[in-house]
A tleap script that builds the chain and sets N, CA, C and O, in Angstrom:
source leaprc.protein.ff14SB
mol = sequence {
  NMET ARG THR GLU PRO ARG PRO ALA LEU SER
  PRO ALA VAL LYS ALA VAL ALA TRP THR ALA
  SER VAL PHE PHE ALA LEU LEU LEU PHE ALA
  VAL ALA TRP VAL TRP CYS GLY MET SER TYR
  GLU GLU GLN PHE SER GLU GLN SER LYS ALA
  VAL SER ALA GLY SER THR MET GLU GLY TRP
  GLY PHE THR VAL GLY LEU VAL PRO VAL LEU
  VAL PHE HIE ALA LEU VAL ALA ILE GLY ALA
  PHE PHE ALA VAL HIE ASP GLY GLY ARG ARG
  GLY VAL LEU ALA SER LEU ALA LEU ALA VAL
  VAL LEU VAL ILE ALA VAL SER LEU PRO GLY
  PHE VAL ALA VAL GLN LEU LEU TYR GLY GLY
  THR MET PHE ALA PRO PRO VAL TYR VAL CPRO
}
set mol.1.N position { 56.958 88.878 99.329 }
set mol.1.CA position { 55.891 89.655 99.153 }
set mol.1.C position { 55.099 89.493 98.160 }
set mol.1.O position { 55.330 89.399 96.955 }
set mol.2.N position { 53.681 89.456 99.043 }
set mol.2.CA position { 52.139 89.011 98.439 }
set mol.2.C position { 52.168 89.889 96.688 }
set mol.2.O position { 52.862 90.874 96.438 }
set mol.3.N position { 51.274 89.226 95.749 }
set mol.3.CA position { 51.842 89.527 94.502 }
set mol.3.C position { 50.654 90.099 93.836 }
set mol.3.O position { 50.474 91.213 93.343 }
set mol.4.N position { 49.491 88.530 93.997 }
set mol.4.CA position { 48.501 87.851 92.993 }
set mol.4.C position { 47.565 88.789 94.424 }
set mol.4.O position { 48.000 89.558 95.282 }
set mol.5.N position { 46.230 88.305 94.159 }
set mol.5.CA position { 45.423 89.760 94.929 }
set mol.5.C position { 44.339 88.589 95.438 }
set mol.5.O position { 43.791 87.575 95.007 }
set mol.6.N position { 44.407 89.527 96.811 }
set mol.6.CA position { 43.118 88.569 98.069 }
set mol.6.C position { 41.706 88.343 97.263 }
set mol.6.O position { 40.867 89.126 96.819 }
set mol.7.N position { 41.804 87.192 97.274 }
set mol.7.CA position { 40.661 86.614 96.861 }
set mol.7.C position { 39.254 87.319 97.196 }
set mol.7.O position { 39.761 87.760 98.228 }
set mol.8.N position { 38.233 87.709 97.239 }
set mol.8.CA position { 36.824 88.744 97.261 }
set mol.8.C position { 36.200 87.664 98.435 }
set mol.8.O position { 35.919 86.479 98.256 }
set mol.9.N position { 36.055 88.598 99.913 }
set mol.9.CA position { 35.407 88.001 100.615 }
set mol.9.C position { 33.586 87.549 99.578 }
set mol.9.O position { 33.084 87.941 98.524 }
set mol.10.N position { 33.174 86.531 100.703 }
set mol.10.CA position { 32.016 85.748 100.241 }
set mol.10.C position { 30.699 87.094 100.618 }
set mol.10.O position { 30.951 88.132 101.229 }
set mol.11.N position { 29.237 86.677 100.029 }
set mol.11.CA position { 28.796 87.412 100.443 }
set mol.11.C position { 28.217 88.003 101.402 }
set mol.11.O position { 28.134 89.205 101.653 }
set mol.12.N position { 27.721 86.894 102.060 }
set mol.12.CA position { 27.538 86.499 102.982 }
set mol.12.C position { 27.835 86.320 104.512 }
set mol.12.O position { 27.230 86.116 105.564 }
set mol.13.N position { 29.543 86.575 103.882 }
set mol.13.CA position { 30.983 87.119 105.063 }
set mol.13.C position { 30.842 88.561 104.708 }
set mol.13.O position { 31.315 89.321 105.553 }
set mol.14.N position { 30.432 88.986 103.910 }
set mol.14.CA position { 30.334 90.979 104.229 }
set mol.14.C position { 29.189 90.984 105.038 }
set mol.14.O position { 29.219 91.450 106.177 }
set mol.15.N position { 27.768 90.299 104.327 }
set mol.15.CA position { 26.477 90.929 105.757 }
set mol.15.C position { 26.765 90.151 106.861 }
set mol.15.O position { 27.311 90.936 107.637 }
set mol.16.N position { 26.737 89.523 107.162 }
set mol.16.CA position { 27.781 89.311 108.592 }
set mol.16.C position { 28.519 90.571 108.875 }
set mol.16.O position { 27.817 91.426 109.414 }
set mol.17.N position { 29.377 90.804 108.719 }
set mol.17.CA position { 30.326 91.594 108.882 }
set mol.17.C position { 29.895 93.170 108.970 }
set mol.17.O position { 30.158 93.931 109.901 }
set mol.18.N position { 29.294 93.425 107.978 }
set mol.18.CA position { 28.593 95.211 108.540 }
set mol.18.C position { 26.792 94.643 109.649 }
set mol.18.O position { 26.014 95.268 110.370 }
set mol.19.N position { 26.858 93.672 109.332 }
set mol.19.CA position { 25.335 93.597 110.382 }
set mol.19.C position { 25.855 93.187 111.646 }
set mol.19.O position { 25.076 93.194 112.599 }
set mol.20.N position { 27.201 92.783 111.841 }
set mol.20.CA position { 28.069 92.763 114.094 }
set mol.20.C position { 28.540 94.407 114.031 }
set mol.20.O position { 28.500 95.134 115.024 }
set mol.21.N position { 28.980 94.845 112.716 }
set mol.21.CA position { 29.339 96.662 112.696 }
set mol.21.C position { 28.575 97.542 112.849 }
set mol.21.O position { 28.987 98.626 113.263 }
set mol.22.N position { 27.269 97.345 112.569 }
set mol.22.CA position { 25.934 98.595 112.755 }
set mol.22.C position { 25.333 97.659 113.821 }
set mol.22.O position { 24.158 98.024 113.802 }
set mol.23.N position { 25.438 96.394 115.003 }
set mol.23.CA position { 24.869 96.503 115.883 }
set mol.23.C position { 25.760 96.663 116.757 }
set mol.23.O position { 25.475 97.685 117.382 }
set mol.24.N position { 26.923 96.087 117.237 }
set mol.24.CA position { 27.875 97.027 117.866 }
set mol.24.C position { 27.976 98.498 117.839 }
set mol.24.O position { 27.751 99.171 118.845 }
set mol.25.N position { 28.347 99.059 116.586 }
set mol.25.CA position { 28.431 100.527 116.669 }
set mol.25.C position { 26.933 101.461 117.439 }
set mol.25.O position { 26.889 102.459 118.158 }
set mol.26.N position { 26.052 100.727 116.973 }
set mol.26.CA position { 24.903 101.805 117.749 }
set mol.26.C position { 24.533 101.389 119.757 }
set mol.26.O position { 23.887 101.858 120.694 }
set mol.27.N position { 25.617 100.036 119.405 }
set mol.27.CA position { 25.289 100.190 121.263 }
set mol.27.C position { 26.578 100.868 121.395 }
set mol.27.O position { 26.226 102.028 121.180 }
set mol.28.N position { 27.679 100.907 121.579 }
set mol.28.CA position { 28.255 101.351 121.932 }
set mol.28.C position { 28.501 103.307 121.815 }
set mol.28.O position { 28.991 104.008 122.700 }
set mol.29.N position { 27.984 103.776 120.458 }
set mol.29.CA position { 27.112 105.220 121.189 }
set mol.29.C position { 26.387 105.363 121.488 }
set mol.29.O position { 25.961 106.516 121.550 }
set mol.30.N position { 25.641 104.258 121.930 }
set mol.30.CA position { 24.387 104.489 122.736 }
set mol.30.C position { 25.389 104.566 124.532 }
set mol.30.O position { 25.099 105.387 125.403 }
set mol.31.N position { 26.072 103.927 124.617 }
set mol.31.CA position { 27.131 103.983 125.593 }
set mol.31.C position { 27.604 104.954 125.810 }
set mol.31.O position { 27.729 105.310 126.982 }
set mol.32.N position { 27.964 105.602 124.952 }
set mol.32.CA position { 28.739 106.702 124.740 }
set mol.32.C position { 27.640 108.211 124.952 }
set mol.32.O position { 28.422 109.075 125.349 }
set mol.33.N position { 27.345 108.343 124.932 }
set mol.33.CA position { 26.077 108.935 124.647 }
set mol.33.C position { 25.478 109.195 126.082 }
set mol.33.O position { 24.971 110.288 126.335 }
set mol.34.N position { 25.534 108.269 126.947 }
set mol.34.CA position { 24.977 107.792 128.091 }
set mol.34.C position { 26.060 108.252 128.898 }
set mol.34.O position { 25.923 108.802 129.990 }
set mol.35.N position { 27.272 107.981 128.257 }
set mol.35.CA position { 28.024 108.644 129.046 }
set mol.35.C position { 28.352 109.857 129.224 }
set mol.35.O position { 28.829 110.201 130.306 }
set mol.36.N position { 28.176 110.686 128.275 }
set mol.36.CA position { 27.519 112.016 127.929 }
set mol.36.C position { 26.914 112.780 129.231 }
set mol.36.O position { 27.440 113.620 129.961 }
set mol.37.N position { 25.453 112.112 129.268 }
set mol.37.CA position { 24.317 112.924 129.515 }
set mol.37.C position { 25.047 112.338 131.097 }
set mol.37.O position { 24.343 112.784 132.003 }
set mol.38.N position { 25.611 111.931 131.370 }
set mol.38.CA position { 25.977 111.420 132.723 }
set mol.38.C position { 27.105 112.549 133.561 }
set mol.38.O position { 27.254 112.890 134.735 }
set mol.39.N position { 27.704 112.857 132.387 }
set mol.39.CA position { 29.163 113.948 133.569 }
set mol.39.C position { 28.190 114.847 133.279 }
set mol.39.O position { 27.940 115.437 134.330 }
set mol.40.N position { 27.452 115.293 132.320 }
set mol.40.CA position { 26.482 116.144 132.070 }
set mol.40.C position { 25.745 116.874 133.452 }
set mol.40.O position { 25.789 118.038 133.850 }
set mol.41.N position { 25.052 115.658 133.995 }
set mol.41.CA position { 24.018 115.237 135.258 }
set mol.41.C position { 25.423 115.076 136.468 }
set mol.41.O position { 24.796 115.151 137.524 }
set mol.42.N position { 26.405 114.963 136.731 }
set mol.42.CA position { 27.208 115.529 137.362 }
set mol.42.C position { 27.662 117.187 137.619 }
set mol.42.O position { 27.699 117.971 138.567 }
set mol.43.N position { 27.875 117.189 136.629 }
set mol.43.CA position { 28.202 118.524 136.297 }
set mol.43.C position { 27.543 119.535 137.123 }
set mol.43.O position { 27.939 120.349 137.957 }
set mol.44.N position { 26.053 119.122 136.465 }
set mol.44.CA position { 24.872 120.933 137.074 }
set mol.44.C position { 24.673 120.172 139.085 }
set mol.44.O position { 24.551 120.876 140.088 }
set mol.45.N position { 24.710 118.563 139.044 }
set mol.45.CA position { 23.851 118.286 140.703 }
set mol.45.C position { 25.516 118.806 141.646 }
set mol.45.O position { 25.520 119.129 142.834 }
set mol.46.N position { 26.659 118.768 140.834 }
set mol.46.CA position { 27.354 118.968 141.847 }
set mol.46.C position { 27.934 120.835 141.969 }
set mol.46.O position { 28.499 121.362 142.927 }
set mol.47.N position { 27.617 121.342 140.912 }
set mol.47.CA position { 28.321 122.999 140.198 }
set mol.47.C position { 27.455 123.923 142.228 }
set mol.47.O position { 27.501 125.030 142.763 }
set mol.48.N position { 26.919 122.742 142.515 }
set mol.48.CA position { 26.605 124.066 144.301 }
set mol.48.C position { 27.512 124.398 145.220 }
set mol.48.O position { 27.901 125.355 145.890 }
set mol.49.N position { 27.873 122.349 144.847 }
set mol.49.CA position { 28.298 121.885 146.017 }
set mol.49.C position { 30.092 122.391 145.994 }
set mol.49.O position { 30.962 122.573 146.846 }
set mol.50.N position { 30.000 122.465 144.622 }
set mol.50.CA position { 31.599 123.364 144.109 }
set mol.50.C position { 32.259 124.445 144.318 }
set mol.50.O position { 33.461 124.706 144.282 }
set mol.51.N position { 30.706 125.455 144.691 }
set mol.51.CA position { 31.091 126.750 143.904 }
set mol.51.C position { 31.120 127.590 145.864 }
set mol.51.O position { 31.360 128.770 146.121 }
set mol.52.N position { 30.841 126.637 146.722 }
set mol.52.CA position { 30.154 126.993 148.020 }
set mol.52.C position { 32.374 126.301 148.665 }
set mol.52.O position { 33.172 126.886 149.399 }
set mol.53.N position { 32.477 125.300 148.112 }
set mol.53.CA position { 34.314 125.007 148.383 }
set mol.53.C position { 35.367 126.144 147.726 }
set mol.53.O position { 36.593 126.214 147.628 }
set mol.54.N position { 34.388 126.883 147.382 }
set mol.54.CA position { 35.127 127.859 145.708 }
set mol.54.C position { 36.132 127.116 145.329 }
set mol.54.O position { 37.224 127.065 145.894 }
set mol.55.N position { 35.695 126.325 144.056 }
set mol.55.CA position { 36.448 125.740 143.216 }
set mol.55.C position { 34.929 125.706 141.823 }
set mol.55.O position { 34.065 126.546 142.073 }
set mol.56.N position { 34.677 124.889 140.611 }
set mol.56.CA position { 33.548 124.954 139.907 }
set mol.56.C position { 34.074 123.841 139.457 }
set mol.56.O position { 35.235 123.437 139.509 }
set mol.57.N position { 32.976 123.308 138.943 }
set mol.57.CA position { 31.958 122.340 137.929 }
set mol.57.C position { 32.143 122.761 136.795 }
set mol.57.O position { 32.421 121.963 135.899 }
set mol.58.N position { 32.040 124.068 136.556 }
set mol.58.CA position { 31.659 124.572 135.023 }
set mol.58.C position { 33.213 123.787 133.572 }
set mol.58.O position { 34.433 123.666 133.682 }
set mol.59.N position { 32.402 123.520 132.626 }
set mol.59.CA position { 33.240 122.760 131.182 }
set mol.59.C position { 33.487 121.060 132.128 }
set mol.59.O position { 33.720 119.996 131.555 }
set mol.60.N position { 33.409 121.166 133.005 }
set mol.60.CA position { 33.184 118.894 133.349 }
set mol.60.C position { 32.834 118.117 132.526 }
set mol.60.O position { 33.491 117.176 132.080 }
set mol.61.N position { 31.116 118.631 132.077 }
set mol.61.CA position { 30.696 117.833 130.954 }
set mol.61.C position { 31.038 117.650 129.870 }
set mol.61.O position { 31.122 116.598 129.235 }
set mol.62.N position { 31.343 119.078 129.488 }
set mol.62.CA position { 32.229 119.064 128.369 }
set mol.62.C position { 33.407 118.257 127.979 }
set mol.62.O position { 33.449 117.366 127.130 }
set mol.63.N position { 34.367 118.715 128.741 }
set mol.63.CA position { 35.521 117.923 128.670 }
set mol.63.C position { 35.602 116.582 129.033 }
set mol.63.O position { 36.385 115.777 128.529 }
set mol.64.N position { 34.501 116.255 130.221 }
set mol.64.CA position { 34.580 115.014 130.632 }
set mol.64.C position { 33.515 113.552 129.251 }
set mol.64.O position { 34.064 112.767 128.478 }
set mol.65.N position { 32.395 113.695 129.421 }
set mol.65.CA position { 31.738 113.347 128.613 }
set mol.65.C position { 31.632 114.469 127.282 }
set mol.65.O position { 30.504 114.018 127.078 }
set mol.66.N position { 31.743 115.224 126.502 }
set mol.66.CA position { 31.728 115.760 125.290 }
set mol.66.C position { 32.546 115.665 124.371 }
set mol.66.O position { 32.057 115.554 123.247 }
set mol.67.N position { 33.799 115.670 124.473 }
set mol.67.CA position { 34.759 115.906 123.910 }
set mol.67.C position { 35.143 114.096 123.747 }
set mol.67.O position { 35.390 113.823 122.573 }
set mol.68.N position { 35.230 112.856 124.711 }
set mol.68.CA position { 35.253 111.943 124.201 }
set mol.68.C position { 34.130 111.038 122.915 }
set mol.68.O position { 34.422 110.156 122.107 }
set mol.69.N position { 33.144 111.557 123.129 }
set mol.69.CA position { 31.946 111.511 122.251 }
set mol.69.C position { 32.131 112.463 120.776 }
set mol.69.O position { 31.558 112.096 119.750 }
set mol.70.N position { 32.920 113.609 120.801 }
set mol.70.CA position { 33.475 113.985 119.620 }
set mol.70.C position { 35.010 112.555 119.172 }
set mol.70.O position { 35.191 111.740 118.267 }
set mol.71.N position { 35.366 112.755 119.769 }
set mol.71.CA position { 36.521 111.614 119.343 }
set mol.71.C position { 36.193 109.992 119.165 }
set mol.71.O position { 36.812 109.256 118.396 }
set mol.72.N position { 35.501 109.732 119.711 }
set mol.72.CA position { 34.821 108.389 118.888 }
set mol.72.C position { 33.852 108.700 118.198 }
set mol.72.O position { 33.018 107.820 117.985 }
set mol.73.N position { 33.681 109.829 117.718 }
set mol.73.CA position { 32.667 109.716 115.956 }
set mol.73.C position { 34.133 110.520 115.531 }
set mol.73.O position { 34.640 109.917 114.585 }
set mol.74.N position { 34.933 111.666 115.942 }
set mol.74.CA position { 36.510 110.984 114.290 }
set mol.74.C position { 36.122 109.844 114.183 }
set mol.74.O position { 35.234 109.558 113.380 }
set mol.75.N position { 36.732 108.895 115.013 }
set mol.75.CA position { 37.568 107.533 115.523 }
set mol.75.C position { 36.362 106.796 114.459 }
set mol.75.O position { 36.902 106.270 113.486 }
set mol.76.N position { 35.375 106.714 114.472 }
set mol.76.CA position { 34.303 105.770 114.511 }
set mol.76.C position { 34.466 105.948 112.368 }
set mol.76.O position { 34.725 105.090 111.523 }
set mol.77.N position { 34.131 107.614 112.219 }
set mol.77.CA position { 34.346 107.997 110.463 }
set mol.77.C position { 35.684 107.600 109.640 }
set mol.77.O position { 36.002 107.712 108.456 }
set mol.78.N position { 36.237 107.157 110.633 }
set mol.78.CA position { 37.948 107.112 110.077 }
set mol.78.C position { 37.615 105.490 109.794 }
set mol.78.O position { 36.820 105.315 108.870 }
set mol.79.N position { 37.748 105.168 109.971 }
set mol.79.CA position { 37.103 104.054 110.030 }
set mol.79.C position { 36.566 103.410 109.562 }
set mol.79.O position { 37.009 102.281 109.355 }
set mol.80.N position { 34.973 103.897 109.031 }
set mol.80.CA position { 33.597 104.015 108.244 }
set mol.80.C position { 34.285 104.495 106.711 }
set mol.80.O position { 34.282 103.908 105.629 }
set mol.81.N position { 34.831 105.741 107.097 }
set mol.81.CA position { 35.813 105.590 105.597 }
set mol.81.C position { 36.597 105.199 104.603 }
set mol.81.O position { 36.703 105.512 103.417 }
set mol.82.N position { 37.252 104.276 105.488 }
set mol.82.CA position { 38.159 103.128 104.939 }
set mol.82.C position { 37.853 101.791 104.332 }
set mol.82.O position { 38.472 101.227 103.430 }
set mol.83.N position { 36.680 101.338 105.052 }
set mol.83.CA position { 35.973 100.186 104.646 }
set mol.83.C position { 35.405 100.488 104.208 }
set mol.83.O position { 35.016 99.425 103.724 }
set mol.84.N position { 34.201 101.886 103.387 }
set mol.84.CA position { 33.417 101.868 102.507 }
set mol.84.C position { 34.670 102.396 101.373 }
set mol.84.O position { 34.326 102.424 100.192 }
set mol.85.N position { 35.905 102.754 101.665 }
set mol.85.CA position { 36.861 103.574 100.301 }
set mol.85.C position { 36.760 101.973 99.149 }
set mol.85.O position { 36.555 101.725 97.960 }
set mol.86.N position { 37.049 101.234 100.414 }
set mol.86.CA position { 37.026 99.702 99.418 }
set mol.86.C position { 38.442 99.639 98.310 }
set mol.86.O position { 38.462 99.157 97.178 }
set mol.87.N position { 39.458 100.230 98.992 }
set mol.87.CA position { 40.296 100.104 97.607 }
set mol.87.C position { 41.054 100.734 96.626 }
set mol.87.O position { 42.068 100.514 95.964 }
set mol.88.N position { 39.795 102.014 96.832 }
set mol.88.CA position { 39.844 102.712 96.287 }
set mol.88.C position { 38.947 102.393 94.861 }
set mol.88.O position { 39.053 102.988 93.788 }
set mol.89.N position { 38.075 101.314 95.187 }
set mol.89.CA position { 37.175 101.576 94.016 }
set mol.89.C position { 36.427 102.581 93.535 }
set mol.89.O position { 36.033 103.018 92.453 }
set mol.90.N position { 36.322 102.920 95.245 }
set mol.90.CA position { 35.219 103.795 95.578 }
set mol.90.C position { 35.251 105.040 95.545 }
set mol.90.O position { 35.583 105.298 96.702 }
set mol.91.N position { 35.086 106.435 94.788 }
set mol.91.CA position { 35.971 107.763 94.920 }
set mol.91.C position { 35.884 107.872 95.978 }
set mol.91.O position { 35.186 107.151 96.691 }
set mol.92.N position { 37.041 109.434 96.606 }
set mol.92.CA position { 36.846 109.215 97.858 }
set mol.92.C position { 35.749 110.328 98.426 }
set mol.92.O position { 35.472 110.308 99.626 }
set mol.93.N position { 35.090 111.365 97.480 }
set mol.93.CA position { 33.947 111.930 97.907 }
set mol.93.C position { 32.851 112.004 98.291 }
set mol.93.O position { 32.025 112.813 98.713 }
set mol.94.N position { 33.086 110.305 97.914 }
set mol.94.CA position { 31.716 109.420 97.973 }
set mol.94.C position { 31.716 108.490 99.098 }
set mol.94.O position { 30.621 108.242 99.601 }
set mol.95.N position { 32.763 107.932 99.578 }
set mol.95.CA position { 33.225 107.358 100.716 }
set mol.95.C position { 32.911 108.781 101.374 }
set mol.95.O position { 31.745 109.176 101.367 }
set mol.96.N position { 33.876 109.526 101.915 }
set mol.96.CA position { 33.467 110.295 102.844 }
set mol.96.C position { 31.800 110.708 103.349 }
set mol.96.O position { 31.298 110.719 104.473 }
set mol.97.N position { 31.240 111.021 102.035 }
set mol.97.CA position { 30.024 111.272 101.966 }
set mol.97.C position { 29.241 109.978 102.930 }
set mol.97.O position { 28.893 110.145 104.099 }
set mol.98.N position { 29.097 108.934 102.302 }
set mol.98.CA position { 29.057 107.715 102.649 }
set mol.98.C position { 29.310 107.532 104.717 }
set mol.98.O position { 28.610 107.418 105.723 }
set mol.99.N position { 30.693 107.609 104.351 }
set mol.99.CA position { 31.301 107.356 106.286 }
set mol.99.C position { 30.368 108.768 107.127 }
set mol.99.O position { 30.209 109.081 108.307 }
set mol.100.N position { 30.081 109.126 106.308 }
set mol.100.CA position { 29.321 110.624 107.309 }
set mol.100.C position { 28.099 110.507 107.557 }
set mol.100.O position { 27.555 111.010 108.540 }
set mol.101.N position { 27.527 109.820 106.682 }
set mol.101.CA position { 26.262 108.884 106.575 }
set mol.101.C position { 25.632 108.221 107.779 }
set mol.101.O position { 24.629 108.113 108.485 }
set mol.102.N position { 27.388 107.698 107.455 }
set mol.102.CA position { 26.737 105.623 108.613 }
set mol.102.C position { 27.397 106.708 110.153 }
set mol.102.O position { 27.006 106.181 111.195 }
set mol.103.N position { 27.976 107.590 110.336 }
set mol.103.CA position { 28.411 107.589 111.656 }
set mol.103.C position { 26.871 108.248 112.045 }
set mol.103.O position { 26.300 107.740 113.010 }
set mol.104.N position { 26.017 109.650 111.130 }
set mol.104.CA position { 24.903 109.836 111.775 }
set mol.104.C position { 23.750 108.824 111.643 }
set mol.104.O position { 22.637 109.055 112.115 }
set mol.105.N position { 23.977 107.998 111.160 }
set mol.105.CA position { 22.828 106.662 111.105 }
set mol.105.C position { 23.055 106.258 112.520 }
set mol.105.O position { 22.246 106.568 113.395 }
set mol.106.N position { 24.652 105.248 112.887 }
set mol.106.CA position { 24.748 104.794 113.932 }
set mol.106.C position { 24.760 105.724 115.692 }
set mol.106.O position { 24.722 105.116 116.762 }
set mol.107.N position { 24.820 107.203 115.562 }
set mol.107.CA position { 24.661 107.780 116.276 }
set mol.107.C position { 23.763 108.601 116.923 }
set mol.107.O position { 24.034 108.994 118.058 }
set mol.108.N position { 22.478 109.002 116.243 }
set mol.108.CA position { 21.366 109.316 116.256 }
set mol.108.C position { 20.506 108.155 117.147 }
set mol.108.O position { 20.258 108.631 118.255 }
set mol.109.N position { 20.142 107.208 117.047 }
set mol.109.CA position { 19.305 106.606 117.500 }
set mol.109.C position { 19.669 106.467 119.567 }
set mol.109.O position { 18.881 106.333 120.503 }
set mol.110.N position { 21.028 106.572 119.532 }
set mol.110.CA position { 21.743 107.107 121.149 }
set mol.110.C position { 21.361 108.287 121.631 }
set mol.110.O position { 21.268 108.453 122.847 }
set mol.111.N position { 21.050 109.402 120.626 }
set mol.111.CA position { 21.929 110.826 121.335 }
set mol.111.C position { 20.276 110.654 121.680 }
set mol.111.O position { 19.982 111.051 122.807 }
set mol.112.N position { 18.729 109.911 120.557 }
set mol.112.CA position { 17.597 110.269 120.941 }
set mol.112.C position { 17.277 109.691 121.769 }
set mol.112.O position { 16.351 110.149 122.438 }
set mol.113.N position { 17.824 108.509 122.116 }
set mol.113.CA position { 17.539 107.739 123.533 }
set mol.113.C position { 17.791 108.718 124.614 }
set mol.113.O position { 16.824 109.379 124.993 }
set mol.114.N position { 19.191 108.952 125.288 }
set mol.114.CA position { 19.551 110.290 125.841 }
set mol.114.C position { 18.561 111.009 126.137 }
set mol.114.O position { 18.175 111.149 127.297 }
set mol.115.N position { 17.806 111.778 124.731 }
set mol.115.CA position { 17.786 113.051 125.116 }
set mol.115.C position { 15.731 112.938 125.771 }
set mol.115.O position { 14.992 113.713 126.377 }
set mol.116.N position { 15.604 111.790 125.293 }
set mol.116.CA position { 14.548 110.385 126.384 }
set mol.116.C position { 14.679 110.376 127.595 }
set mol.116.O position { 13.954 110.851 128.468 }
set mol.117.N position { 15.774 109.737 127.668 }
set mol.117.CA position { 16.002 109.176 129.553 }
set mol.117.C position { 16.278 110.865 130.250 }
set mol.117.O position { 15.861 111.136 131.376 }
set mol.118.N position { 17.005 111.855 129.419 }
set mol.118.CA position { 17.095 112.802 130.541 }
set mol.118.C position { 15.874 114.254 130.154 }
set mol.118.O position { 16.005 115.406 130.568 }
set mol.119.N position { 15.105 113.894 129.546 }
set mol.119.CA position { 13.974 114.373 129.134 }
set mol.119.C position { 13.902 115.522 128.593 }
set mol.119.O position { 12.992 116.350 128.629 }
set mol.120.N position { 14.890 115.543 128.091 }
set mol.120.CA position { 15.268 116.359 126.525 }
set mol.120.C position { 16.394 117.992 127.193 }
set mol.120.O position { 16.549 119.062 126.603 }
set mol.121.N position { 16.902 117.610 128.401 }
set mol.121.CA position { 18.158 118.298 128.187 }
set mol.121.C position { 19.027 118.296 129.284 }
set mol.121.O position { 19.329 118.999 130.248 }
set mol.122.N position { 19.343 117.104 128.696 }
set mol.122.CA position { 21.282 116.714 128.632 }
set mol.122.C position { 21.696 118.055 128.641 }
set mol.122.O position { 21.802 118.404 129.817 }
set mol.123.N position { 21.986 118.989 127.852 }
set mol.123.CA position { 22.867 119.486 128.050 }
set mol.123.C position { 22.361 121.034 128.949 }
set mol.123.O position { 22.927 122.076 128.619 }
set mol.124.N position { 21.570 121.062 129.771 }
set mol.124.CA position { 20.860 122.349 129.959 }
set mol.124.C position { 20.347 122.140 131.669 }
set mol.124.O position { 19.529 121.247 131.892 }
set mol.125.N position { 20.656 122.653 132.371 }
set mol.125.CA position { 20.482 122.433 134.009 }
set mol.125.C position { 19.660 122.320 134.023 }
set mol.125.O position { 19.184 122.633 132.932 }
set mol.126.N position { 18.403 121.743 135.217 }
set mol.126.CA position { 17.253 121.498 135.329 }
set mol.126.C position { 16.534 121.897 136.392 }
set mol.126.O position { 17.022 121.846 137.521 }
set mol.127.N position { 15.897 122.126 136.276 }
set mol.127.CA position { 15.333 123.795 136.908 }
set mol.127.C position { 14.571 122.415 138.538 }
set mol.127.O position { 13.806 121.512 138.878 }
set mol.128.N position { 15.728 123.448 138.910 }
set mol.128.CA position { 14.847 122.643 141.044 }
set mol.128.C position { 13.991 123.694 141.593 }
set mol.128.O position { 14.301 124.852 141.871 }
set mol.129.N position { 12.393 122.858 141.750 }
set mol.129.CA position { 11.621 123.752 142.123 }
set mol.129.C position { 11.114 123.188 143.828 }
set mol.129.O position { 10.073 122.600 144.122 }
set mol.130.N position { 12.158 123.574 144.673 }
set mol.130.CA position { 11.924 123.806 146.084 }
set mol.130.C position { 10.563 123.176 146.708 }
set mol.130.O position { 10.300 123.333 147.900 }
savepdb mol mol.pdb
quit
């Protein structure tokens, strides 16, 4: 069992690690939000066919799209909490607040991009004009 403390990482290694983490988080959150938008689009476009077949697509977007995005947010928040908690050097409340701010900061650009992609109607059915 190791008794001596680990050597501290250099600031350059920490900077590269945080930069890569933020880049991949932005990318993965954008993909997650697009997945959510596509699941809602599937629900809205297939609902009429499902009703005529005696079924429904109600809840598809929530179950297949939004729930995985929320679980992904929770997992990233837990990981960010342990990353910023830094072995107890920072308080629990400060670490929790910083983790929440980090998750919001990396998720918001993906959410805004998807809203622009879907014209601001990702969670509402589109109006079809014949």
